[in-house]
C-alpha positions in Angstrom: -153.9 47.0 14.3 -152.9 43.6 14.3 -152.3 41.8 11.0 -151.9 37.8 10.6 -150.4 36.2 7.7 -149.5 32.3 7.0 -146.6 30.9 5.1 -145.0 27.8 4.2 -141.6 26.7 5.0 -140.0 24.0 3.1 -137.7 21.2 4.0 -134.5 20.9 2.0 -132.1 17.7 0.7 -128.4 17.7 0.4 -127.5 15.9 -2.8 -124.3 16.5 -2.4 -122.3 17.1 1.6 -119.1 17.3 1.6 -116.8 18.5 4.4 -113.6 19.8 4.1 -112.3 21.1 7.2 -113.0 22.8 10.5 -112.8 26.5 10.7 -111.2 28.3 13.3 -114.7 29.6 14.4 -115.7 26.0 15.2 -118.2 25.9 12.1 -116.9 23.4 9.2 -115.9 24.4 5.9 -118.5 22.7 3.4 -119.5 22.0 -0.2 -123.1 21.0 -0.8 -125.6 21.1 -3.5 -129.1 21.8 -1.7 -132.7 21.3 -3.1 -136.0 23.0 -1.5 -138.3 20.2 -1.5 -142.4 20.2 -0.9 -142.6 18.9 2.4 -143.7 22.2 4.7 -144.0 23.1 8.0 -147.2 25.7 8.3 -146.3 29.5 10.2 -148.6 31.9 11.1 -147.9 34.9 12.3 -149.3 37.9 14.0 -148.2 41.1 14.3 -149.4 44.1 16.3 -148.5 47.1 18.6 -146.6 46.6 21.5 -143.5 44.3 22.4 -142.7 40.6 23.2 -142.2 37.4 21.1 -144.1 34.6 21.8 -143.5 31.3 19.8 -146.1 28.1 19.7 -145.8 24.9 17.9 -147.8 21.7 18.1 -144.7 19.7 18.6 -143.6 18.9 22.2 -140.1 18.3 20.5 -139.7 22.0 19.8 -139.0 24.9 22.2 -141.1 27.2 22.4 -138.7 30.2 24.6 -135.6 32.5 23.2 -133.7 29.0 22.0 -136.3 28.3 19.0 -134.6 29.4 15.8 -138.1 31.5 15.0 -138.3 33.3 17.9 -134.7 34.5 17.1 -135.3 35.1 13.9 -137.9 37.7 14.6 -135.7 38.8 17.6 -132.8 39.9 14.9 -135.4 40.9 12.0 -137.3 43.8 14.7 -133.6 44.6 16.1 -132.2 44.9 12.3 -135.0 47.0 11.3 -135.2 49.4 14.7 -138.8 48.2 14.7 -140.6 47.3 17.9 -144.1 44.8 17.5 -145.5 42.5 19.2 -144.9 38.9 17.4 -147.0 36.0 17.8 -145.7 32.6 15.9 -147.8 29.7 15.6 -145.9 26.5 13.9 -147.4 23.5 12.4 -144.5 20.8 12.1 -144.6 18.5 9.4 -141.1 18.2 8.7 -139.6 16.2 11.4 -137.6 17.7 13.7 -133.4 17.0 14.2 -133.6 15.4 10.9 -131.0 16.4 8.3 -134.0 18.7 6.5 -133.1 21.9 7.6 -136.8 22.2 9.4 -135.6 24.9 12.1 -133.4 26.9 9.5 -136.4 27.1 7.5 -138.5 28.3 9.8 -136.2 31.3 10.9 -135.9 32.1 6.8 -139.5 32.0 7.0 -140.0 34.5 9.8 -137.6 37.0 8.4 -139.2 36.7 5.1 -142.8 36.9 6.5 -141.7 39.8 8.9 -140.4 41.8 5.6 -143.4 41.4 3.8 -146.1 42.3 6.6 -143.8 45.3 8.2 -142.3 46.5 4.5 -139.4 47.7 6.0 -137.4 47.0 3.0 -134.5 45.5 4.3 -133.7 43.9 1.2 -132.3 40.2 0.3 -128.3 41.0 1.7 -129.5 42.7 4.6 -131.7 39.6 5.1 -129.1 37.1 4.2 -126.5 39.2 6.6 -129.0 38.3 9.5 -129.8 34.9 8.4 -126.2 34.2 8.8 -126.1 34.9 12.4 -128.8 32.3 13.2 -127.5 29.3 11.2 -125.5 28.0 8.7 -128.7 26.9 6.8 -130.8 29.6 7.0 -129.1 31.8 4.5 -130.6 29.4 1.7 -133.5 29.0 2.7 -133.8 33.1 2.1 -132.4 32.7 -1.2 -135.1 30.0 -2.7 -134.3 27.5 -4.9 -131.7 25.1 -5.6 -128.1 26.2 -4.5 -124.1 25.5 -4.3 -123.3 26.1 -0.6 -119.4 27.0 0.2 -117.9 28.5 3.1 -120.1 27.2 6.8 -123.2 27.2 4.3 -123.7 30.8 3.9 -121.8 31.2 0.5 -124.6 30.4 -2.2 -124.7 29.9 -6.3 -127.8 29.2 -7.7 -128.1 26.0 -9.8 -130.5 25.1 -11.8 -132.1 21.5 -10.8 -134.6 19.6 -12.2 -138.0 18.7 -10.2 -137.0 15.6 -9.0 -139.5 13.1 -7.7 -138.7 12.3 -4.0 -139.4 9.4 -1.5 -137.9 10.5 1.9 -138.0 7.8 4.9 -137.1 9.6 8.7 -137.0 6.6 11.4 -138.5 8.5 14.0 -135.6 9.1 16.1 -133.7 13.1 16.2 -129.8 13.2 15.4 -128.0 16.2 17.1 -126.5 18.1 14.3 -123.5 19.0 16.7 -122.9 15.0 17.6 -122.5 13.8 13.9 -120.0 16.9 13.2 -118.1 16.1 16.4 -118.1 12.5 15.4 -116.6 13.4 12.1 -112.8 11.7 10.8 -111.3 14.9 9.3 -108.2 12.9 8.7 -108.4 12.1 4.9 -106.0 12.7 2.4 -106.3 15.9 0.2 -107.3 13.9 -2.8 -110.4 12.6 -1.1 -112.0 16.1 -0.7 -111.4 16.8 -4.6 -114.7 18.1 -6.0 -116.3 16.3 -8.8 -119.3 19.2 -9.5 -120.6 19.2 -13.1 -124.6 20.6 -13.7 -124.3 17.6 -16.2 -124.3 15.2 -13.2 -126.9 16.6 -11.7 -129.5 16.6 -14.8 -128.3 12.8 -15.4 -130.1 10.3 -13.7 -127.6 7.6 -15.3 -124.5 9.8 -13.0 -127.1 10.5 -10.2 -126.0 7.3 -8.2 -121.9 8.1 -8.5 -122.9 11.7 -8.0 -124.4 11.6 -5.0 -122.6 11.8 -1.4 -122.3 13.0 2.3 -119.4 13.1 4.4 -121.6 12.6 7.1 -123.4 9.5 6.3 -121.0 6.8 7.7 -121.0 8.9 11.1 -124.8 8.6 11.6 -125.2 4.9 10.1 -122.1 3.7 12.5 -124.6 4.6 15.2 -127.9 3.9 13.7 -127.6 1.1 11.4 -130.9 1.4 10.5 -129.9 4.2 8.0 -128.4 1.8 5.7 -131.3 -0.4 6.0 -133.7 2.1 4.7 -131.1 3.5 2.0 -131.0 -0.1 0.8 -135.1 -0.3 0.7 -135.2 3.0 -1.2 -132.9 1.8 -4.1 -134.6 -1.9 -4.2 -137.7 0.0 -4.4 -136.5 1.8 -7.7 -134.6 4.4 -6.6 -132.0 5.4 -9.0 -130.0 7.0 -6.4 -130.6 7.0 -2.2 -128.3 9.0 0.4 -128.7 10.3 3.8 -129.7 14.3 4.1 -127.7 16.6 5.9 -126.6 14.9 9.4 -129.5 12.4 9.1 -131.4 10.1 9.9 -133.8 10.8 7.0 -132.9 9.4 3.8 -134.1 9.9 0.8 -134.6 8.4 -2.9 -134.3 10.1 -6.3 -136.7 8.5 -8.5 -136.9 8.3 -12.6 -140.4 9.3 -12.7 -143.4 10.5 -10.8 -145.2 7.0 -11.6 -142.1 4.9 -10.0 -142.0 7.1 -6.6 -145.9 6.6 -5.9 -145.2 3.0 -6.3 -142.3 2.8 -3.7 -144.2 5.2 -1.6 -147.2 3.2 -0.8 -144.6 -0.2 -0.8 -142.5 1.2 1.7 -145.1 3.0 3.8 -147.0 -0.3 3.8 -144.3 -2.4 5.0 -142.5 -0.4 7.5 -143.7 0.7 11.4 -146.1 3.6 11.8 -143.4 5.3 14.0 -141.2 5.7 10.8 -142.2 8.6 8.7 -142.6 8.2 4.8 -142.8 11.2 2.7 -143.5 12.0 -0.7 -142.1 15.4 -2.5 -141.2 16.8 -5.3 -137.8 19.1 -5.7 -139.0 22.9 -6.0 
């Protein structure tokens, strides 16, 4: 019997992203504060008798073979659970690709959670986290659900309570590969520059947000794509308390003091920019 279910796969923003150094395994040690936001890909999963995994997506930028993270997640889940099934995954993309918003990682986590829900194999959160960590640094975050402080290479997570911030996000319409950004990052900082000023008070205070928000990858992406800086400045001019690039970019987001200011900024910015630029209105989850 074939079972079909649909799931929402959220994006995320990095309110803080500090890169502390390169690890022997090729990854980087980070300190990040992340919040899921209300921009979603839509994933439909059909599970039936037989074997094999198929992925289709409405975006030509997303691979449909075994390099797709959602495909890899399904394969890893079935292997971990010791189950043989035919799995068809259909992805409707709303989150821009290679945009610093974690779309691929979120899709992978959503597939893991969905298969666990559909097949009821009872793997549990720890086993799902273990599988997720083999797929990518951000995948465990989306398994956890909710805001978190991430350390290690991103897989060591601590839940943190954040306000449901009001966001406007702008994606300039070109992808930036994460690996390229990390490979071009200058890690010759003094240790003092890596002292982490983290407090829950700063996270909940709009007055302190501007000085608190930081992204060590920001300068790398802006150096090659100065458009990112212009979009950050536009968000601040439109009333954002703070503006920052998310992840490795190039998407930038503004945090707004209230929904009215954010709504007004969204309409203003959308009206001023070319149609090749995507503007989103979102809330923190």
